[in-house]
C-alpha positions in Angstrom: 7.7 4.4 -33.4 8.1 7.8 -31.7 10.5 8.0 -28.9 9.9 10.4 -26.0 12.3 12.2 -23.7 11.4 11.6 -20.0 12.6 13.2 -16.8 12.0 11.8 -13.4 12.8 12.3 -9.7 12.8 9.9 -7.1 13.2 10.2 -3.3 13.1 8.2 -0.1 13.4 9.0 3.7 13.5 5.5 4.8 16.5 3.1 4.0 17.1 5.7 1.2 20.3 4.0 -0.3 18.8 0.7 -0.4 15.4 1.9 -1.8 17.1 4.1 -4.6 19.4 1.2 -5.5 16.6 -1.1 -5.9 14.7 1.8 -7.9 17.7 2.2 -10.3 17.9 -1.4 -11.0 14.1 -1.8 -11.6 14.1 1.4 -14.0 17.1 0.2 -16.1 15.2 -3.1 -16.8 12.4 -1.0 -18.4 14.5 1.9 -19.5 17.9 0.7 -20.7 19.3 4.1 -21.7 18.4 5.8 -18.4 21.1 8.2 -17.0 20.9 9.0 -13.3 21.9 12.2 -11.7 23.8 12.4 -8.7 22.2 11.4 -5.5 21.2 14.5 -3.3 20.3 14.8 0.4 17.5 17.4 1.1 15.6 18.5 4.0 12.0 17.3 4.5 10.4 20.7 3.8 6.9 19.5 3.2 6.5 17.5 6.2 5.5 18.6 9.8 6.4 15.6 11.9 8.8 13.3 10.2 11.9 15.8 9.4 14.2 12.7 8.3 16.0 14.1 5.3 15.6 12.7 2.0 17.9 11.1 -0.5 16.9 12.2 -3.9 17.9 11.3 -7.6 16.8 12.1 -10.9 16.7 10.2 -14.2 16.6 10.9 -17.7 15.7 8.5 -20.5 13.9 7.8 -23.8 10.9 5.5 -24.3 8.3 4.6 -27.0 5.7 4.1 -23.8 3.0 6.5 -23.3 3.2 8.8 -20.1 0.6 6.7 -18.7 2.6 3.4 -18.9 5.8 5.1 -17.6 3.9 6.5 -14.8 2.4 3.0 -13.9 5.7 1.6 -14.0 6.9 4.1 -11.6 4.0 3.5 -9.3 4.6 -0.4 -9.4 8.5 0.0 -8.3 7.1 2.2 -5.3 4.9 -0.6 -4.3 7.6 -3.1 -4.6 9.6 -1.1 -2.2 6.6 -1.3 0.3 5.1 2.0 -0.2 1.5 2.1 1.4 -1.2 4.8 1.9 -0.6 4.4 5.8 3.0 5.3 5.4 2.1 8.4 3.4 0.0 9.6 6.1 2.7 9.2 8.5 5.2 11.0 6.5 7.2 7.7 5.8 8.4 7.6 2.1 10.1 4.5 1.3 10.1 5.4 -2.3 8.5 8.0 -4.3 9.1 8.1 -8.2 7.5 11.0 -10.0 7.4 11.6 -13.9 8.2 15.3 -14.0 8.5 15.6 -17.7 7.3 14.0 -20.9 8.7 15.2 -24.1 8.2 19.1 -23.5 5.2 18.6 -21.3 5.9 19.6 -17.8 3.7 17.1 -15.6 4.8 18.6 -12.1 5.8 22.2 -13.0 6.2 23.0 -9.1 8.6 20.1 -8.7 10.7 21.2 -11.9 11.3 24.4 -9.9 13.0 22.5 -6.8 16.8 23.6 -6.9 18.3 20.2 -7.0 15.8 19.2 -9.9 16.7 22.2 -11.9 20.4 21.7 -11.2 20.2 17.9 -12.5 18.0 18.8 -15.6 20.4 21.2 -17.0 23.4 18.5 -16.4 21.4 15.5 -17.8 20.1 16.9 -21.1 
């Protein structure tokens, strides 16, 4: 059974401490060896109206699951936090979890270039 190295990033601009805590607990159930980076507060650069800062955190783990299975778990956890399409349209992010890298495949290359992601990626490996 092959294992794959995965790197993810999660963030929230709505009750962020609570939502990231819930995400960490949920992710640990699926990926027991996950190691989390330091929580980092960032500005909401991509938004035009809701400029509430984000709390972000990275995670690094190994799994035998496919990247599609890992992504599905991340989306399931987002829904558990109450994420909806309506909130997204209003720039409310209860929880966003993105699988950025699966083995050596960068799934979100632009996100990999964010300063806080690059910093945590170099630390977690």
